[in-house]
C-alpha positions in Angstrom: 0.0 0.0 0.0 1.8 3.1 -1.2 0.3 5.4 1.5 2.2 3.3 4.1 5.5 3.3 2.4 8.3 5.1 4.2 6.5 5.3 7.5 8.3 2.6 9.4 5.4 0.1 9.6 7.3 -2.8 7.9 10.3 -2.3 10.2 8.2 -2.3 13.3 6.3 -5.4 12.2 9.3 -7.3 11.1 11.3 -6.4 14.2 8.4 -7.4 16.5 8.1 -10.7 14.6 11.8 -11.5 15.1 11.8 -10.5 18.7 8.8 -12.7 19.4 9.6 -15.7 17.2 13.4 -16.1 17.6 13.3 -17.1 21.3 10.4 -19.5 20.7 12.2 -21.3 17.9 16.0 -20.7 18.2 17.0 -23.5 15.8 14.7 -22.4 13.0 16.3 -20.6 10.1 15.2 -17.0 9.5 15.3 -16.0 5.8 13.9 -13.2 3.6 13.5 -13.5 -0.1 13.8 -10.1 -1.7 13.7 -9.0 -5.3 17.0 -7.2 -6.3 15.1 -4.1 -7.4 13.4 -3.8 -4.0 16.2 -1.8 -2.4 14.0 -0.6 0.4 13.3 -4.1 1.6 17.0 -5.0 1.3 18.0 -2.1 3.5 15.3 -3.0 6.0 16.6 -6.6 6.1 20.1 -5.4 6.8 18.9 -3.0 9.6 17.3 -6.1 11.1 20.7 -7.9 11.0 19.9 -10.2 8.0 22.8 -10.7 5.6 22.7 -11.3 1.9 25.2 -13.9 0.9 24.8 -13.6 -2.8 22.5 -16.7 -3.1 19.3 -16.6 -5.0 16.1 -18.7 -4.9 14.6 -20.3 -8.0 12.7 -17.1 -8.8 15.9 -15.1 -8.8 15.2 -13.3 -5.5 18.1 -12.5 -3.1 18.2 -14.7 0.0 18.9 -12.8 3.2 19.7 -14.9 6.3 19.7 -14.0 10.0 22.8 -15.7 11.5 22.3 -17.4 14.9 24.9 -15.0 16.5 22.9 -12.0 15.3 19.8 -13.3 17.0 21.4 -12.9 20.4 21.9 -9.1 19.7 18.1 -8.8 19.0 17.0 -10.2 22.4 
């Protein structure tokens, strides 16, 4: 929804989901699949400590991962 873009809603929601979910399932991988042209989502993923390793899924989206060590800094 364009009227919500740039207002911080995605960051708040994603951060809350990570803060809630990571302690409940510490061994579950956290990944984000982001189209390369979606630079805003890529920046958000990086602010949330996810890292792009250069891998892509079958649809060509970049795969961002949250390393287990980074999870500890979010708690």
